[in-house]
C-alpha positions in Angstrom: 59.3 -26.0 69.1 57.8 -29.4 68.9 54.4 -27.9 69.3 54.9 -25.7 66.3 56.2 -28.6 64.3 53.1 -30.5 65.1 51.0 -27.6 64.1 52.8 -27.2 60.8 52.7 -30.9 60.2 48.9 -30.9 60.9 48.5 -27.9 58.6 50.4 -29.6 55.8 48.3 -32.8 56.2 45.1 -30.8 56.2 46.3 -28.8 53.2 47.1 -32.1 51.4 43.9 -33.6 52.4 42.0 -30.4 51.4 43.7 -30.4 48.1 43.0 -34.1 47.6 39.4 -33.5 48.6 39.2 -30.5 46.2 40.6 -32.7 43.4 38.1 -35.5 44.3 35.2 -32.9 44.4 36.4 -31.4 41.1 36.7 -34.9 39.5 33.3 -35.8 40.9 31.8 -32.6 39.5 33.4 -33.3 36.1 32.2 -36.9 36.1 28.7 -35.7 37.0 28.5 -32.8 34.6 30.4 -34.2 31.6 27.6 -36.6 30.4 25.1 -33.7 30.7 27.2 -31.2 28.6 26.2 -30.6 25.0 28.3 -31.9 22.2 30.7 -29.1 21.2 31.2 -30.8 17.8 27.9 -29.1 16.9 29.7 -25.8 16.8 31.3 -26.8 13.5 27.8 -27.0 12.0 26.2 -24.1 14.0 23.7 -22.1 12.0 23.6 -18.5 13.1 20.2 -16.7 13.0 20.6 -14.6 9.9 17.8 -12.5 8.4 16.2 -13.0 5.0 17.5 -10.6 2.4 15.8 -9.8 -0.9 17.9 -8.5 -3.9 17.2 -7.1 -7.3 18.6 -8.9 -10.3 21.5 -6.5 -10.4 22.5 -7.1 -6.8 20.9 -4.2 -4.9 19.4 -4.9 -1.5 15.6 -4.3 -1.5 14.6 -5.5 2.0 15.7 -7.4 5.0 13.3 -9.5 7.2 14.2 -10.8 10.6 14.4 -9.7 14.3 18.2 -10.0 14.4 20.4 -8.0 12.1 23.4 -10.2 11.3 26.0 -10.2 8.5 28.3 -13.1 9.2 31.9 -12.7 8.4 34.7 -15.2 7.9 37.9 -14.9 10.1 39.8 -13.7 7.1 37.4 -10.8 6.7 38.0 -9.5 10.3 40.4 -6.5 10.3 43.6 -7.4 12.3 43.2 -4.1 14.3 39.7 -5.2 15.4 41.1 -8.5 16.7 43.7 -6.6 18.7 41.1 -4.2 20.1 38.9 -7.1 21.1 41.7 -9.0 22.8 42.8 -5.8 24.6 39.2 -5.4 25.8 38.1 -9.0 26.5 40.9 -11.5 26.7 44.6 -10.4 26.4 46.0 -13.9 26.9 43.5 -15.5 24.4 46.3 -17.1 22.3 48.1 -18.4 25.4 45.5 -20.1 27.6 43.7 -23.4 26.9 40.2 -21.9 27.1 40.4 -21.0 30.7 42.6 -18.3 32.2 43.6 -19.2 35.8 44.9 -15.7 36.4 41.7 -14.1 35.3 39.6 -16.5 37.4 41.7 -15.9 40.5 41.5 -12.2 40.1 37.7 -12.4 39.8 37.4 -14.6 42.9 39.7 -12.2 44.9 37.6 -9.2 43.8 34.4 -10.9 44.8 35.7 -11.9 48.2 37.3 -8.5 49.0 34.5 -6.2 47.7 31.5 -8.4 47.8 30.7 -7.5 44.2 31.5 -9.1 40.9 33.6 -6.6 39.0 35.2 -8.8 36.4 34.0 -12.3 35.6 37.3 -13.8 34.6 35.6 -15.3 31.5 37.7 -15.8 28.4 36.4 -15.4 24.9 36.2 -19.2 24.7 34.1 -19.3 27.9 31.8 -16.6 26.4 31.4 -18.8 23.3 30.4 -21.7 25.5 27.9 -19.5 27.3 26.5 -17.8 24.2 25.9 -21.0 22.3 25.1 -23.6 25.0 24.2 -22.0 28.3 22.0 -19.4 29.9 23.2 -16.1 31.4 21.9 -17.1 34.9 24.8 -16.5 37.3 25.3 -19.7 39.3 28.3 -21.7 40.3 27.0 -24.7 38.4 26.7 -22.7 35.2 30.3 -21.5 35.7 31.5 -25.1 36.1 29.7 -26.0 32.9 31.2 -23.0 31.1 34.7 -24.0 32.2 34.3 -27.6 31.1 32.8 -26.6 27.7 35.6 -24.0 27.1 38.2 -26.7 27.6 36.4 -29.0 25.2 36.0 -26.3 22.6 39.7 -25.5 22.7 40.5 -29.2 22.0 38.2 -29.3 19.0 38.3 -25.8 17.4 41.2 -23.6 16.4 41.6 -20.2 17.9 40.6 -18.6 14.6 37.4 -20.7 14.5 36.6 -19.7 18.1 37.1 -16.0 17.4 34.9 -16.2 14.2 32.1 -17.8 16.3 32.3 -15.1 19.0 32.3 -12.0 16.7 29.4 -13.3 14.7 27.3 -14.3 17.7 27.6 -11.4 20.2 24.9 -8.9 20.7 26.1 -5.3 20.1 22.9 -3.2 20.5 20.2 -1.9 18.3 19.2 -5.3 17.1 22.7 -5.9 15.7 24.2 -9.3 16.2 27.8 -9.7 15.2 30.4 -7.2 14.2 29.3 -7.2 10.5 25.9 -5.9 11.4 27.2 -3.5 14.0 29.5 -1.8 11.4 26.4 -1.2 9.3 24.1 -0.2 12.1 26.5 2.3 13.7 28.5 3.6 10.8 26.7 2.5 7.6 29.8 1.0 6.1 31.4 -2.5 5.8 33.7 -3.6 8.6 36.7 -3.4 6.3 36.2 0.4 5.8 36.1 1.4 9.5 38.8 3.4 11.2 40.8 2.3 14.3 38.6 4.5 16.5 35.4 3.0 15.1 36.8 -0.6 15.4 37.7 0.1 19.1 34.2 1.5 19.7 32.6 -1.7 18.5 35.1 -3.8 20.4 33.9 -2.0 23.6 30.3 -3.0 23.1 30.3 -6.7 24.1 30.8 -5.9 27.8 27.6 -3.8 28.0 25.9 -3.0 24.7 23.5 -0.5 26.3 25.8 1.2 28.8 28.6 1.7 26.3 26.4 2.5 23.3 27.8 5.3 21.2 24.3 6.5 20.2 22.4 6.3 23.5 25.4 7.0 25.8 28.2 8.6 23.7 30.2 9.9 26.7 30.5 6.6 28.4 31.1 5.0 25.0 34.0 7.3 24.4 35.6 6.5 27.8 35.3 2.8 27.0 36.8 3.3 23.5 39.7 5.3 24.8 40.4 2.8 27.6 40.6 0.1 24.9 42.9 2.2 22.8 45.1 2.8 25.8 45.3 -1.0 26.5 46.3 -1.5 22.8 49.1 1.0 23.2 50.3 -0.7 26.4 50.3 -4.1 24.7 52.2 -2.6 21.7 49.3 -3.4 19.4 49.3 0.2 18.1 51.9 3.0 18.3 51.7 6.4 19.9 50.6 8.2 16.7 47.8 5.7 16.1 46.7 6.1 19.7 46.7 9.9 19.6 44.8 10.0 16.3 42.2 7.5 17.4 41.5 9.1 20.8 41.1 12.5 19.2 38.4 11.2 16.8 34.9 12.4 17.7 32.0 10.0 18.3 30.7 9.6 14.7 28.2 6.8 15.2 24.7 7.3 14.1 21.8 4.8 13.7 21.7 3.5 10.2 18.9 1.4 8.7 19.1 -1.4 6.3 21.7 -0.8 3.6 19.2 -0.9 0.8 20.0 -0.1 -2.8 16.3 0.5 -3.6 13.4 0.6 -1.2 10.7 -1.5 -2.9 8.4 -3.0 -0.1 5.7 -4.2 -2.5 8.1 -6.5 -4.3 9.9 -7.5 -1.1 6.6 -8.5 0.5 5.7 -10.6 -2.5 9.0 -12.5 -2.3 8.7 -12.9 1.5 5.3 -14.3 1.3 6.3 -16.8 -1.5 9.2 -18.0 0.7 7.0 -18.2 3.8 4.5 -20.4 2.0 7.2 -22.8 0.9 9.8 -22.9 3.8 7.9 -21.6 6.8 8.9 -19.1 9.5 12.6 -20.3 9.5 13.2 -18.0 6.6 13.7 -15.2 9.1 16.6 -17.0 10.7 18.2 -19.3 8.2 20.1 -16.6 6.2 18.3 -17.1 2.9 19.3 -14.7 0.1 16.8 -14.2 -2.6 17.6 -12.8 -6.0 14.6 -11.5 -7.8 14.1 -10.7 -11.5 13.5 -7.0 -10.8 15.7 -4.6 -12.8 16.5 -1.7 -10.4 16.7 0.9 -13.2 13.3 -0.1 -14.6 11.9 -0.3 -11.1 12.9 3.3 -10.2 11.4 4.5 -13.5 8.2 2.6 -12.9 7.8 4.0 -9.4 8.4 7.5 -10.6 6.1 7.2 -13.5 3.2 6.0 -11.2 3.7 8.8 -8.7 3.9 11.5 -11.4 0.9 10.1 -13.3 -1.3 9.9 -10.1 -0.2 13.5 -9.2 -1.1 14.7 -12.7 -4.6 13.1 -12.5 -5.1 14.4 -9.0 -4.2 18.0 -9.9 -6.7 17.8 -12.8 -9.4 17.4 -10.3 -8.6 20.3 -7.9 -7.4 20.9 -4.4 -9.1 19.2 -1.5 -7.6 21.5 1.2 -4.8 21.2 3.7 -3.8 17.8 5.0 -4.0 19.1 8.6 -3.8 22.3 10.5 -2.0 23.6 13.6 -4.0 24.0 16.8 -4.8 27.4 18.2 -2.0 26.9 20.8 0.5 26.0 18.1 -0.6 29.0 16.0 0.2 31.2 18.9 3.6 29.6 19.4 4.3 30.0 15.7 3.6 33.7 15.8 6.0 34.1 18.7 8.9 32.1 17.3 11.9 34.1 16.3 13.6 33.1 13.0 16.3 31.0 14.7 13.6 29.0 16.6 11.3 28.3 13.7 13.1 25.3 12.2 12.9 23.4 15.5 9.2 24.4 15.7 8.5 23.1 12.2 10.3 19.9 12.7 8.3 19.2 15.8 5.0 20.2 14.2 5.5 17.9 11.2 6.8 15.0 13.3 3.9 12.7 12.3 4.2 13.5 8.5 6.7 11.8 6.3 7.7 12.3 2.6 5.7 10.3 0.1 7.9 10.1 -3.0 8.5 13.7 -4.0 5.6 15.0 -1.8 7.2 16.8 1.1 5.3 17.9 4.2 5.4 21.6 5.0 3.7 24.1 7.4 2.5 27.4 6.1 3.9 30.3 8.1 2.8 33.3 5.9 0.7 34.3 2.9 1.3 37.3 0.7 -0.3 38.7 -2.4 1.9 36.7 -4.8 3.3 33.8 -2.7 3.0 31.7 0.4 5.9 31.0 2.7 6.3 27.6 4.4 8.8 25.4 6.2 9.6 21.8 5.6 10.1 19.1 8.2 13.8 19.7 7.8 13.5 23.3 8.9 14.1 24.6 5.4 12.2 27.7 4.2 10.2 27.3 0.9 8.2 29.7 -1.2 5.2 28.8 -3.3 4.5 31.4 -6.0 0.9 31.9 -6.9 1.6 30.5 -10.4 2.8 27.3 -8.8 -0.5 26.8 -7.1 -2.7 27.8 -10.1 -3.9 24.2 -10.5 -5.4 24.3 -6.9 -8.9 25.3 -7.7 -11.3 24.0 -5.1 -12.4 20.4 -5.7 -16.2 20.5 -5.8 -16.8 17.0 -7.4 -15.0 14.7 -9.7 -16.3 16.7 -12.6 -16.3 20.2 -11.3 -13.9 22.8 -9.9 -14.2 26.1 -8.0 -13.1 29.5 -9.4 -9.6 30.3 -10.5 -7.1 31.3 -7.8 -6.6 35.0 -7.3 -4.4 35.1 -4.2 -2.6 32.4 -2.2 -5.0 33.0 0.7 -7.8 31.6 -1.5 -6.0 28.3 -1.1 -3.7 28.4 2.0 -3.8 29.8 5.5 -1.1 30.2 8.2 -0.8 26.9 10.1 -1.9 24.7 7.2 0.0 21.5 6.9 0.4 20.8 3.2 2.5 19.0 0.6 5.0 20.6 -1.8 7.3 19.3 -4.5 10.6 20.8 -5.6 11.1 22.4 -9.0 14.1 23.5 -11.1 14.8 26.6 -13.3 14.1 24.6 -16.5 10.6 23.8 -15.5 7.7 26.0 -16.2 5.4 27.1 -13.5 2.3 26.3 -15.4 0.4 23.2 -14.4 1.1 20.2 -16.6 -1.3 20.0 -19.5 0.1 17.4 -21.8 0.4 14.0 -20.0 3.4 13.0 -22.1 5.5 15.9 -21.1 8.0 15.8 -18.2 6.1 16.4 -15.0 7.0 19.7 -13.3 7.6 17.9 -10.0 10.6 16.0 -11.4 14.0 17.4 -10.6 17.4 17.0 -12.1 19.9 16.3 -9.2 22.6 18.1 -11.1 20.6 21.3 -11.3 20.7 24.0 -8.6 17.3 24.4 -7.0 16.0 28.0 -7.5 15.9 30.2 -4.4 14.4 33.6 -3.7 14.8 36.2 -0.9 11.6 37.1 0.9 10.6 39.4 3.8 10.3 37.8 7.2 6.6 37.8 8.4 7.9 39.8 11.4 9.1 43.0 9.7 11.9 43.6 12.2 13.7 40.4 11.2 16.2 40.2 8.3 15.1 38.8 4.9 14.8 35.0 4.5 16.2 32.9 1.7 13.7 30.3 0.5 13.6 27.6 -2.1 10.9 27.7 -4.8 8.5 24.8 -4.7 5.1 23.8 -6.1 1.9 23.1 -4.1 0.9 19.5 -4.2 -1.3 17.0 -2.4 -1.4 13.2 -1.7 -3.5 11.6 -4.4 -6.4 9.4 -3.3 -6.5 7.6 -6.7 -4.3 4.5 -7.0 -2.4 2.7 -9.7 -0.5 -0.5 -10.5 2.2 -1.1 -13.1 3.6 -4.5 -14.2 6.4 -4.8 -16.7 7.9 -8.1 -17.8 10.1 -9.8 -20.3 7.7 -11.4 -22.8 10.3 -14.0 -23.8 10.7 -15.5 -20.3 8.1 -14.1 -18.0 10.6 -12.3 -15.8 9.0 -9.5 -13.8 11.3 -6.5 -14.5 9.3 -3.8 -12.6 6.2 -3.9 -10.5 4.4 -1.1 -8.6 1.5 -2.0 -6.3 0.3 1.4 -5.4 1.3 5.0 -4.5 3.1 4.2 -1.3 3.4 1.0 0.8 3.3 2.9 4.0 -0.1 4.4 3.0 -1.5 1.0 2.0 0.1 -2.5 2.0 -2.5 -3.7 -0.5 -0.6 -4.7 -3.7 -2.9 -3.9 -6.5 -0.6 -5.5 -9.1 -1.2 -9.0 -7.7 -4.2 -8.6 -5.3 -6.7 -6.3 -7.0 -8.9 -8.0 -9.6 -10.6 -5.2 -11.7 -12.7 -5.2 -14.8 -10.3 -5.0 -17.8 -12.6 -3.2 -20.3 -11.2 -3.0 -23.9 -7.9 -4.6 -22.8 -9.6 -7.9 -23.6 -10.7 -7.1 -27.1 -7.4 -8.1 -28.9 -7.9 -11.6 -27.6 -11.5 -11.8 -28.8 -10.4 -10.5 -32.2 -7.6 -13.1 -32.3 -10.2 -15.8 -31.7 -12.2 -14.4 -34.6 -9.1 -14.6 -36.9 -8.7 -18.2 -35.9 -12.2 -18.9 -37.2 -11.6 -17.3 -40.6 -12.3 -13.6 -40.1 -9.8 -11.2 -41.5 -8.7 -7.7 -40.5 -10.8 -6.5 -43.5 -14.0 -8.4 -42.5 -17.0 -6.0 -42.1 -19.1 -6.0 -38.9 -22.0 -3.6 -38.5 -21.5 -0.9 -35.9 -25.1 -0.3 -35.1 -27.4 -0.2 -32.0 -28.2 -3.5 -30.2 -30.8 -4.5 -27.6 -30.6 -7.8 -25.8 -32.8 -9.7 -23.5 -30.5 -12.1 -21.7 -31.3 -13.9 -18.4 -27.6 -13.8 -17.6 -27.5 -10.0 -17.9 -29.9 -7.2 -17.1 -33.4 -7.7 -18.2 -32.7 -5.4 -21.2 -29.1 -4.6 -22.2 -28.4 -1.7 -24.6 -24.6 -1.5 -25.1 -23.3 1.7 -26.6 -20.2 3.3 -28.1 -18.7 6.3 -26.5 -20.7 9.4 -27.4 -23.5 7.3 -28.8 -22.1 7.4 -32.3 -22.4 4.5 -34.8 -20.3 4.0 -37.9 -22.3 1.3 -39.7 -20.3 -1.5 -41.5 -16.8 -1.3 -40.1 -13.6 -3.3 -40.8 -12.2 -5.2 -37.9 -8.9 -3.4 -38.0 -10.6 0.0 -37.8 -13.0 -1.3 -35.1 -10.1 -2.4 -32.9 -8.1 0.7 -33.0 -11.2 2.8 -32.6 -12.4 0.4 -29.8 -15.9 0.1 -31.2 -18.1 -1.7 -28.6 -20.9 -2.8 -30.8 -18.6 -4.3 -33.4 -16.9 -6.4 -30.6 -20.2 -7.6 -29.3 -21.5 -8.6 -32.7 -18.1 -10.3 -33.5 -18.3 -12.3 -30.3 -21.9 -13.4 -31.1 -20.7 -14.5 -34.5 -17.8 -16.7 -33.2 -19.7 -17.9 -30.1 -19.0 -17.2 -26.5 -17.7 -20.7 -25.6 -15.4 -20.8 -28.7 -14.0 -17.4 -27.6 -13.5 -18.6 -24.1 -11.7 -21.7 -25.3 -9.3 -19.5 -27.3 -8.7 -17.2 -24.3 -7.9 -20.1 -22.0 -5.1 -21.1 -24.4 -3.7 -17.5 -24.0 -3.5 -18.2 -20.2 -6.9 -16.8 -19.1 -8.6 -18.5 -16.1 -11.8 -20.0 -17.5 -13.6 -19.5 -14.2 -13.0 -15.8 -14.3 -14.5 -15.3 -17.8 -18.2 -14.4 -18.0 -20.2 -16.7 -20.3 -22.2 -14.0 -22.1 -21.6 -11.2 -24.6 -20.4 -8.8 -21.9 -17.1 -10.7 -22.3 -16.4 -8.6 -25.4 -16.5 -5.4 -23.4 -14.1 -6.7 -20.7 -16.5 -7.4 -17.8 -14.0 -10.0 -16.6 -12.1 -9.0 -13.5 -8.3 -9.7 -13.8 -5.1 -8.9 -12.0 -2.7 -6.4 -13.7 0.1 -9.0 -13.5 -2.1 -11.5 -15.4 -3.1 -9.0 -18.0 0.6 -8.3 -18.7 1.2 -12.0 -19.0 -1.6 -12.4 -21.6 -0.2 -9.4 -23.6 3.1 -11.2 -23.6 1.6 -13.6 -26.1 0.9 -10.7 -28.4 4.4 -9.4 -28.0 6.5 -12.5 -28.3 5.1 -14.1 -31.5 2.3 -16.2 -30.0 3.9 -18.1 -27.1 2.4 -18.4 -23.6 4.8 -17.7 -20.7 4.4 -17.6 -16.9 5.3 -14.5 -15.0 7.7 -15.1 -12.1 9.5 -13.0 -9.5 12.1 -15.2 -7.8 15.1 -16.1 -9.9 17.2 -17.8 -7.3 17.4 -18.7 -3.6 20.6 -19.3 -1.7 21.1 -20.6 1.8 23.4 -19.1 4.5 26.3 -21.0 3.0 25.7 -19.4 -0.4 24.5 -22.7 -2.0 21.7 -22.6 -4.5 18.6 -24.3 -3.1 16.2 -23.1 -5.7 16.4 -21.7 -9.2 13.4 -21.0 -11.4 13.2 -22.8 -14.7 11.2 -20.5 -16.9 9.2 -21.2 -20.0 11.2 -19.5 -22.7 10.2 -18.4 -26.2 12.3 -20.5 -28.5 10.8 -20.8 -32.0 13.6 -23.3 -33.0 13.2 -25.6 -30.0 11.2 -28.8 -30.2 7.9 -28.6 -28.4 8.1 -30.2 -24.9 5.5 -30.5 -22.2 7.2 -29.3 -19.1 6.2 -27.3 -16.0 7.2 -23.7 -15.8 9.5 -24.1 -12.8 11.1 -26.7 -10.6 9.5 -27.4 -7.2 11.4 -25.5 -4.5 13.7 -27.6 -2.3 13.2 -27.7 1.4 16.3 -26.7 3.4 18.8 -29.6 3.4 16.9 -31.4 0.6 18.8 -32.4 -2.6 17.5 -33.4 -6.0 19.4 -35.0 -8.9 19.2 -32.9 -12.0 19.5 -34.0 -15.7 23.3 -34.0 -15.5 23.5 -36.1 -12.4 24.3 -33.3 -10.0 22.2 -32.0 -7.1 20.1 -28.8 -7.3 22.0 -27.2 -4.5 25.2 -27.6 -6.5 24.0 -26.2 -9.8 26.4 -23.8 -11.4 25.0 -23.8 -14.9 21.5 -22.4 -15.8 18.7 -25.0 -15.9 17.8 -26.6 -19.2 15.7 -24.5 -21.5 12.0 -25.1 -21.2 10.4 -24.1 -24.6 7.2 -22.0 -24.1 4.2 -23.5 -25.9 2.9 -21.8 -29.0 -0.8 -20.8 -28.5 -1.3 -18.5 -31.5 -0.5 -19.2 -35.1 2.4 -17.0 -36.2 0.5 -15.6 -39.2 -2.5 -14.7 -37.1 -0.1 -13.3 -34.5 1.4 -11.0 -37.1 -2.0 -9.7 -38.2 -3.3 -9.0 -34.7 0.1 -7.4 -33.8 -0.2 -5.1 -36.8 -3.8 -4.2 -35.7 -2.6 -3.2 -32.3 0.2 -1.2 -33.8 -2.6 0.9 -35.4 -4.0 1.6 -31.9 -0.9 3.7 -31.3 -0.5 4.9 -34.9 -4.2 6.1 -35.4 -6.4 5.1 -32.5 -7.1 5.5 -28.8 -3.4 5.1 -27.9 -1.9 7.5 -30.3 -0.5 9.8 -27.5 2.2 7.2 -27.4 3.5 8.5 -30.7 5.4 11.0 -28.6 8.0 8.3 -28.0 8.9 8.5 -31.7 9.0 4.8 -32.3 7.3 2.5 -34.9 7.8 -0.8 -33.1 5.1 -0.3 -30.3 1.6 -1.7 -30.0 -1.0 -1.8 -27.4 -4.6 -1.3 -26.3 -6.5 1.1 -24.0 -9.2 0.0 -21.7 -11.9 1.9 -19.8 -14.8 0.3 -17.9 -18.3 1.5 -17.5 -18.6 4.9 -15.9 -14.8 5.3 -16.1 -14.2 3.3 -12.9 -11.0 1.6 -14.3 -8.5 2.9 -16.8 -6.0 0.6 -18.4 -3.3 0.6 -21.0 -1.4 -2.5 -22.0 1.3 -2.1 -24.6 4.5 -3.7 -25.7 7.8 -3.7 -27.5 9.1 -7.0 -28.8 11.2 -7.4 -25.6 9.1 -5.6 -23.0 5.4 -5.7 -22.0 3.9 -3.2 -19.6 0.4 -3.0 -18.2 -0.9 0.1 -16.2 -4.1 0.2 -14.2 -5.6 3.4 -12.6 -8.6 3.6 -10.3 -9.9 4.0 -6.8 -9.7 1.1 -4.3 -13.4 1.5 -3.7 -14.6 1.5 -7.3 -16.0 4.9 -8.4 -15.8 7.1 -11.4 -12.5 8.7 -12.3 -14.3 11.5 -14.0 -16.1 12.1 -17.3 -13.0 12.7 -19.3 -10.7 10.1 -17.7 -10.1 7.1 -20.0 -7.4 4.6 -20.5 -5.8 7.0 -22.9 -5.8 9.9 -20.5 -5.2 8.3 -17.0 -3.2 5.2 -17.7 -1.4 5.8 -21.0 0.7 8.8 -19.7 2.1 6.6 -17.0 2.9 3.9 -19.6 4.6 6.5 -21.8 6.8 7.9 -19.0 7.9 4.5 -18.0 8.6 3.2 -21.5 10.5 6.4 -22.4 13.1 5.3 -19.8 12.8 1.5 -20.4 13.3 1.7 -24.1 15.9 4.5 -24.1 18.7 2.1 -25.2 16.7 -0.4 -27.2 16.9 -0.2 -31.0 13.7 -0.3 -33.0 12.6 -3.9 -33.6 9.7 -4.1 -36.0 8.0 -7.5 -36.4 9.0 -9.6 -39.5 6.2 -11.0 -41.6 6.2 -14.9 -41.5 5.7 -16.9 -44.7 2.1 -17.4 -45.8 1.1 -13.8 -45.7 0.3 -11.4 -48.5 -0.8 -7.8 -48.7 -3.6 -6.7 -50.9 -5.1 -3.4 -52.0 -8.6 -3.3 -50.7 -11.6 -1.0 -50.8 -11.8 0.5 -47.2 -15.6 0.6 -47.5 -16.2 -3.0 -48.5 -13.1 -4.8 -47.3 -12.8 -6.4 -50.8 -10.1 -6.0 -53.4 -9.9 -2.5 -54.8 -10.9 -1.7 -58.3 -8.0 -0.9 -60.7 -7.1 2.8 -60.2 -9.3 3.2 -57.1 -7.9 6.4 -55.4 -8.8 5.5 -51.8 -7.5 2.0 -51.9 -5.5 0.8 -48.9 -3.2 -2.1 -48.2 -4.3 -4.9 -45.9 -2.5 -8.1 -44.8 -4.1 -11.5 -45.2 -3.2 -15.1 -44.8 -2.8 -16.4 -48.4 -5.8 -18.7 -48.2 -8.0 -15.8 -46.8 -7.1 -13.1 -49.3 -10.0 -11.7 -51.3 -9.9 -13.0 -54.8 -12.8 -11.3 -56.6 -10.5 -9.0 -58.5 -7.1 -9.9 -60.1 -5.4 -6.8 -58.6 -1.6 -7.2 -57.9 -0.6 -8.3 -54.4 2.7 -7.8 -52.5 4.6 -9.8 -50.0 4.8 -6.8 -47.6 2.8 -3.6 -47.4 1.3 -1.1 -45.0 -2.2 0.3 -45.0 -2.7 4.0 -44.6 -5.7 5.5 -42.9 -6.5 8.0 -40.3 -9.1 8.5 -37.7 -9.8 11.1 -35.0 -12.0 9.0 -32.6 -10.1 8.6 -29.4 -12.7 8.1 -26.7 -14.1 4.8 -25.5 -16.3 3.4 -22.9 -15.0 -0.1 -22.6 
């Protein structure tokens, strides 16, 4: 008995000593580790890596940049059912323990000792927050000690709600999604608040093993995990039996979703990204910046569609270059052997490398008949191309010549060809588009039912096939740029940098400097008006020969077609785009004087040639800059600066930058101010005029008046001359819009290598350029009025749909006088061919006391539409 008492006493002493030693060791570890632990106070100011997001002015997401998809949520935004699902899956006693759960740790130790494997880590949500924010995932006892100590500190400093919010925003949940906000979008394409109980439970099951329990890559295991969580929720009385039964019966509905974009505009998004990168550095991909651009999504969609349709129309005028690709011999054999039910899968695989480019859909030809070809899209859908819908596809021989007319589809297509098609509707004619201003036949109305036909299967023993009617198409090689802006502020409202960003990332709107041709003439004429010329001044339209060391040895500029009109009034010369008049006019006013004037309009002096070729647009300019220059002619004579970024906010939704734009304000006192405030670096503050900091601005910045660079009287005259370009001249196709408040100018460079049209309404300026990236001729009959103007018309038809007509008002100091159109002087009393012309009062012809008027409109017609420059 005494022996057992001694043994028990010794055991008790050893236990006490062991416990004391354990406490001493624990205290020693705590004392050793505590100074090395990070400061958990930093969690209050933690900055989660959040991608850069680019938005249109009306709030639609255009792009997202960053390796990690994250959409941080506040605790109040977390659905209560998700919290319950998460606690059931990860930490049932979360609201009861102080950061460490002794029961869980004990269970984990027992499992490790008994099985030799780590089955459950015993980590609480708080311990996972400590690990995710401060520690590595390396499994060591020392890391576990650190994790426990940090968890205890976190619980002393943060509330349970703050800890949960940190956890759900930090965790990785597969497919580049970090946090539950991003996971809801990635897996279900909807906000977290719209998910069902089954979907919430599915996401709650991901933290344990995002790849093993992933509903996309491993749906069966994901369902087992989801149903286990739902069962735990039922046991814990988080949900009732009905909720459990409904949720467990729900199928796995997760699919991989991309960015939740309102409009896909990579050219614009890349411009904004580069601008931010230059200012803030690579942190923009992690700091959660939110950028609001000036782009109007409605106008942007219209611009993109107009460019695609315009390039397709040009491309089809120049014939068919053949199939984009062709199936191999082995694939052709497989195609011939495919029964109808297997063909969709075959077509999808065969077209795997081809993607849709706007309305241009990839298809593989599976049969040709006398009156149609049968093809399949990369969706497995059958389509039929009637012969009349490929009538345009005469063989392309050269830019100026085509092969014979199509007799049968086999003249154009063969089985196994990989081609492009576009959808059509019953209201659209099958004939190839001939008038550039009409609706393009490739456009479809989403409310209309697409026409279908029943055709025989190529294998006669099979039942008939139902196919959708389509048109043959091809991917254009020609390119275009469109820039549309608000002439009163410089806001870029729409911008297209090319046919498709995936084909070429080169943004022609802001990176391609091309010769502008006659687009420069209005500014040369404005410079002449400043020197006392009038719209009625006569300049001789006659041949010229120059010997100029700055040009070719001998330069013989010509008008289109080699025609010369003799003495010509400036108004008529501008709307007819007479080259010889422009050259003589520039020689009269002087090249340097003209350049000085153009620089005031915003032209870069270094980009302007110092010779007479300036009058014909030999200067190479960006489409964006051309649009900005034309804004002066639209807004009454004020220079503005185009800009894309309206506002930048940080991850906390605070404004860190807002553009201060030069704004047309005729009644404002002139001030010399810069066009925009300097961007703030993250964390930097600047005091504004009202004593507040820029990051706290809630009111728009103070108005910065745009400087006047053209006298209002001269502006009105040049504006009326440009109105005649549309009314009578090279831009008169735009009359199809049925408006009297438009003005503009065509432009075509030597050998038709560049085609331009720049035109405007009082509140909208749009410039269109068309050409090849490697400059070469567009074709003998391709001018600004045939290649670029149709795109401008299609865009402006949408852009101006809700805008009332707004004709310019004549400012004081102008009079209109009846003049002789042959001499430009006052007309004789009773002269039958007299026309009205507008003059500054001091410049009006006074050789005849004929009555004058304070307002008038001249009336003349002309049939000359072609131009070289």
